Structures are given as structure tokens and as C-alpha cells.
N, C-alpha and C positions, 0 to 999 in steps of 0.2 A: 218603108224604105229603111235600107241597111245603113246606120251611122258609122261613120269612119272618121279619124284624123282629119281628112279634108273636107267634111261636112261642115257647113256655117253653124256660126252660133245661133243663129236664125232657125235652121232647121233642126239643130238639136232640141231648142226650145221648145217647138211645136209638136215633135215627135216625145219629148221626156220633159214636159215643164217642170217636174221636180229637180232635174238637173240644175236649175238657178240657183238652189242653195250650196251644191258642189261648187259653182263657179263664184259665188260668193264668197267661199271659204279660200280659193285662190286669189282673191283681191279683185277679182273683175266685178264691179259694181255697176256698168254700164252697159247693162244686158240690153237695153231698148233701144241703144242710139244708132245711128245710121251705119255705122262701122259694122254693127254685128250682123247686118243684113249680107255683107260679102266677106267678112272676115272667117276663116276657117279655125276649127278648134286648134290645129297645129299652129297657126299664126298665132292666135289668141296666146296660147301658151308660151311661146318664144317672145311675144312682147311683154310679157309679164314676168318672165325669166323662171319660168315652172317646167319642168322637164315633162315633156310631151307624154311619156309613157306614165308618168305618175297623173295626170289629169285623167288620161284615157282610162288608167284602172279606178280611179276614185270615180268617174263617170259609168262605168260599166261597158266600156267600149273596146272593142279589139281594134289593134293597130292594122291598117292596110295599106 
């Protein structure tokens, strides 16, 4: 699976479990909550006030 900004947090964690540490650094502590199943990386960045490009770079994901 190719991960993009529009992949869900749940998809990200399935494909790259090590990304949890990156998300924690951005203040995202509720990775197992119900919202993570449907929230995209882009949406999570917006909700937490993080520039999406910065988050994607830290996760090693190209913007799509």
C-alpha cells in the first residue's frame, strides 16, 4: 500500500508501526481511538495545528 496524506491513521500504523513515535512527537496521543480508524493524516495534522508537509516529511511520506 502506498501511504499518502489521505491515508488514515489506522492505515499508517498498520503499514509503518514505528510511525506512532512520530505522531506522539506531534502531540497525537490517542492513536488507538475510534477516530484514528477514519481520520486521515491530513485531517490529523489540521486538527493538531501541524503543517501537513512537516508531518509527512517526518513520517517519510510523499504528499499526494
